[in-house]
Phi, psi and omega in degrees: 000149175283138180242126178258129182280090183285327180252110184294349179274348174296148184233153174254132181209182174239124180233127182051041177079002180248129174288134185210169178249123178256123184281143176260155180296152176293139186298330181266344179216092186295351178271358185232143170223161185232138166244108185248133186241133174245120180282114188250042177231115186307320183293345179261351188270163173056038174076011181294328176233086185284334180270105181227155174250127181248129180230147177226123173257119188222159176269121182279082180241144178072192179242156178138204186214160174234115177268131182252122182234138177223162179274107183252174181289338181245358181202123183288348178221064184278127177282123181267318185191165168235120179267124179265131177274141181249349181079028183283348182059032176240156175282133180231157176237126176254136180218137173219154178244142177231158180241014185223031181294137178251311180052063178244021181056045185263351181277116178274113180236176186302329187260326183185181173275142188221176178252331183212130182225134172252115180259117184254137173231094189225159178278343176230150178301139181281134175249131185237126178267330184199141166235131178227146174232116182233167177298138178280168181256349184284134174252119180088184185299142177264157172260138181245000000 
C-alpha cells in the first residue's frame, strides 16, 4: 500500500536491525497516535476484494494497546481487534483475516479519510516495520 506521511513528526529509523516508522503522538492528545492507511489500488477498493488478510509488524515496547479499525461493508469504522502490548522489546506480527472489506476511504480520522487505522495508546511511541494487506484465503462467510 502507498503510505502518505500525514504527520511530519513521525520518523524513520532502524531498530534491532529493522527499518521502521516510529509514530509521534497526536498534537491534541499526546497519549494517542495514529497509523492511517489508504488503499490506493482500484481493484481493491469499494468491496471488490472483500476477503483480505491484514498484518502489522510492530515493536512490542512499553505498555498499552493498538486498536485496529477498518472500513467494512456494514460499518465504516469497524473494530477488528485490540492488540495488547507486553513490553517484551521484540518484533511481533499480528494478522487477521476479514471477509467484508470495503476500502472506500470512509474512516474519518484526524488527518484524512482512510481505509485502515491503527490507534495506539502506549507508554512509548509505536514503531512499525510493515503493514500488509493481501488477498484472504477464506471462501464464503467467516466466523468471528
